C-alpha positions as CSV (number, residue, x, y, z in Angstrom):
1,M,15.1,-10.5,1.2
2,A,12.6,-12.1,1.0
3,T,10.7,-13.5,-2.0
4,I,6.9,-14.2,-2.2
5,T,5.5,-16.5,-5.2
6,S,1.7,-16.1,-5.7
7,M,-0.9,-15.6,-8.8
8,G,1.9,-16.6,-11.4
9,K,4.8,-13.8,-9.8
10,T,7.5,-13.7,-7.7
11,I,8.4,-10.7,-6.1
12,E,10.7,-9.1,-3.3
13,V,10.0,-7.6,0.0
14,N,12.4,-6.6,2.9
15,E,12.0,-7.9,6.2
16,E,9.2,-5.5,6.7
17,G,7.0,-6.7,3.6
18,F,7.5,-3.4,1.3
19,L,8.4,-4.4,-2.3
20,T,12.7,-4.2,-2.5
21,H,12.2,-3.1,-6.4
22,P,9.2,-0.4,-5.8
23,Q,9.2,0.4,-10.0
24,E,7.8,-3.3,-10.1
25,W,4.7,-2.8,-9.1
26,D,1.3,-3.6,-10.7
27,R,-2.3,-4.0,-9.4
28,K,-1.3,-7.7,-9.3
29,I,1.6,-6.7,-7.3
30,A,-0.5,-4.9,-5.1
31,E,-3.5,-7.8,-4.5
32,I,-0.5,-10.3,-3.9
33,L,0.6,-8.1,-0.9
34,A,-2.6,-7.3,0.4
35,Q,-2.8,-11.1,0.8
36,D,0.4,-12.2,2.0
37,Q,1.4,-9.3,3.7
38,E,-1.4,-6.8,5.6
39,G,-3.9,-10.3,5.8
40,I,-6.7,-8.8,3.3
41,E,-8.5,-11.4,0.7
42,R,-10.1,-8.9,-1.7
43,L,-9.1,-5.2,-2.7
44,T,-13.0,-3.7,-2.6
45,E,-12.9,0.1,-4.2
46,E,-12.3,1.8,-1.3
47,H,-9.0,0.1,-0.9
48,W,-8.2,1.1,-4.6
49,A,-9.5,4.3,-3.8
50,V,-6.6,4.9,-1.8
51,I,-3.9,3.0,-2.8
52,D,-4.2,4.6,-6.1
53,T,-4.4,8.5,-4.7
54,I,-0.9,7.6,-2.3
55,R,0.2,6.7,-5.2
56,Q,-0.3,9.5,-7.2
57,Y,0.4,11.7,-5.1
58,Y,4.1,9.6,-5.1
59,L,5.0,10.1,-8.3
60,A,3.6,13.6,-8.4
61,K,6.1,14.5,-5.0
62,G,8.0,12.0,-4.4
63,N,6.5,11.2,-0.9
64,A,3.6,9.7,1.3
65,P,0.3,12.3,1.3
66,M,-0.5,13.2,4.6
67,V,-3.3,11.3,6.6
68,R,-5.8,14.0,6.1
69,S,-4.3,15.3,2.6
70,L,-5.9,11.4,2.1
71,C,-9.2,12.0,4.1
72,Q,-10.3,14.4,2.1
73,T,-8.7,13.3,-1.3
74,T,-10.4,10.2,-0.7
75,K,-13.6,11.2,0.8
76,L,-13.4,8.4,3.7
77,S,-13.0,8.9,7.5
78,L,-9.2,8.1,9.6
79,K,-11.6,5.2,11.3
80,R,-12.2,3.7,7.6
81,I,-8.9,3.8,6.0
82,Y,-8.1,2.1,9.4
83,E,-10.5,-0.5,8.9
84,L,-9.8,-1.0,5.4
85,F,-6.1,-1.1,6.2
86,P,-5.5,-2.5,9.7
87,S,-2.0,-2.0,9.6
88,G,-2.9,1.4,9.0
89,P,-2.5,4.5,6.2
90,A,1.4,5.0,6.2
91,K,2.4,0.6,6.9
92,G,-0.6,-0.8,5.2
93,A,-1.6,0.8,2.2
94,C,1.8,2.8,1.3
95,K,3.1,-0.7,1.2
96,L,0.3,-2.4,-1.0
97,A,0.8,0.8,-3.1
98,G,4.5,-0.2,-3.8
99,L,6.1,2.9,-2.1
100,P,8.6,2.3,0.1
101,K,8.4,2.4,3.7
102,P,8.0,6.0,5.5
103,D,9.9,8.4,7.4
104,G,8.7,8.5,10.3
105,C,6.3,5.1,10.2
106,V,7.1,2.1,13.4
């Protein structure tokens, strides 16, 4: 396992950059992962809308939402979500939301 130290925090991630201990997630960790793992300098309100939606869904249902549901809930187009998270909603957005890597995510 690798570690990332930034903004006074040290976090453990797996070889793909997903949190080893998802229960440790907080917004500061999302910001660290955005910069270190996804190359996103600053998380905007649109980023947070996606991240918060994914987290709420995961905490309620135990898995990540389908992309179509994510688009409907956030009112963002799939194109816009890919602009926000270049590695995609399954990999990039779920990673920043502190979720484990979704099944079927390559």
